[in-house]
Residue, then its C-alpha position, 0 to 999 in steps of 0.5 A: m610463380p602461379k600460372r596465369v588464368l583467363k576467367i570466362g563467363l559462360p551462358k547457362g541455360s538456352l545457349q549453354e549446349a551450343t556454346f559447349k559444343y563449339f568450344a569442344n570442336a575448337g579443342f576446349h572441353f568444358s564439363t559441369n553438373t547440374r548442381s554446380y556453376f563452376s565448369s571444369v575444362d581441359d586447359e589449366e589457363l582457363q577458368g569457366i563459370l556458368l551464369r545467366a546470359q543476362e548477367i554476364a555483360t555486367y560482370v565482364q564490365d566489372g572485372v569479375f570475368d576477363i571475357g564472356l559470351t552473351g547476346k548482343d541484346w544483353v549488352l544493349e539491355t544492361g548498357a555494359d561498357v565492354v569490348e565487343v571482341v567478335d560476333l559469333l553467329y550462333s544462337r540457342q537452336s541454330l546459326r540464325p540470329l535471335r530477334w526481339v519482336l513486338a507481338v500481339p494476339n492475332d485478333s488484336p486491333i493493334r497493327t503498328v507500334r503507334d497503336l500502342e499509345g497508352k497500352r501495356i507491354a510485357t517483356e524481359v528487355v525493359q530498357l530496350t523496349r523503352q528505348y524503342l518506344r522513345e524512338k517511335g514517339v510512343h508512350a506505353e507502360v513497359e513491365f518486366s516479365w518473369g517468364a511465360t511472356e507469350v501467354k500474357a497477351p491479351l489477358l494481362v497486357d496488350a502486347i509483348v516483346e519477346a525473343t524468337e529465332t523462327g517465330g514458331s513459338l509465337r505462332a503456336n500461342g496465337l501471336r503475330i509480329v508487329d515489328e522487329l526491335v533488335v537482331s542479336t547474335t552471340r558476342l564474345i566480350a572482354n573487360k577493358e582492362s583485361w583487353k589491355d593485358p598482352w597475355k589475356r588478349e593473346k589468349t582471347e584472340n587464340l580462343v576466337t580463332l578456334l571458335q570461329g573455325a568451329i562455327a565455320a565448319e558447322l555447315k561444311v563437310g570434306i569429300k575425298m574421291n579418286v578419279e582417272t586422270d583423263r576425266l579430271d578436268d571435267l570433274v574439277k569444273m563441277l566442284p564447288a570447292m572453297k578454293n582449288p581442290t587438293i589433288s594428289h597422285l596415286y601409285d597408279p599413274k592413271w588415277v589421282a585423289v581429289e579432296i574438297v570442302v563444300d557446304e553440307a547442303t550441296v552434298r546430296d546433289l553433288i555426290p551423284r553428279l561426281r559419281r556420274a562424272g567418274a569419281r570413285d571411292i567417294i568418302e564424306y567426313p565431318l569437320n571440326k574447324v575451318i580456318p581461312 
């Protein structure tokens, strides 16, 4: 009897590196080469195919893939009828959500969306933009942009709708944001029939648990330290642990080992405080997964 396989659509391009990293931390190592759209993985129950994120939702809807990873923006843009299994908060460069914004040149007289009446807008998300304009009661021409959208205003169009995480690229191209259309994060989506299949659903849910754990661990680290028992209570009071710290007795009854998980951003201030409070032999280590 042939082994069952879960077919997964993986985003090629800007999301690919982050996606592969989180899958690896979750325990699934995908690999590919620049000439292939098929990705090998160290799990014979998975089959990965790389495709542009813009197309994945449609192929999941049509059953070409059982599940896929793509942005919420592309689910909305394509109108795909899929199961949104989970919101995985990561994007191209960071853990920040992606924003689709309306932008114009710095010296443009356009101040609000109302000023776009009768104007021309370039964007890759044509349907989202048209829906936004309908909701605002504005009539404007929306044209599909094949790329380099930031450089098209004002010579070719009056405004653009473009994706940004930090706004840095827009500012570098002399553009200012007028309004925000959609906030998008990466979603793991499933084909409706595949989601009804018990084996595929369980396999997907297992993936989700491990992926969420990998993403949760991204900004956290573990810290181990030794402390004398008579200084333990004072030290524990300053620990920003996820829950109570783990405390283990050492061979020397006067000392205990303390282990915590904390936000990485706090470590540079925390470790010197722990040292002054009596902690010794402090070790910081990275985490692959944090699963509550």
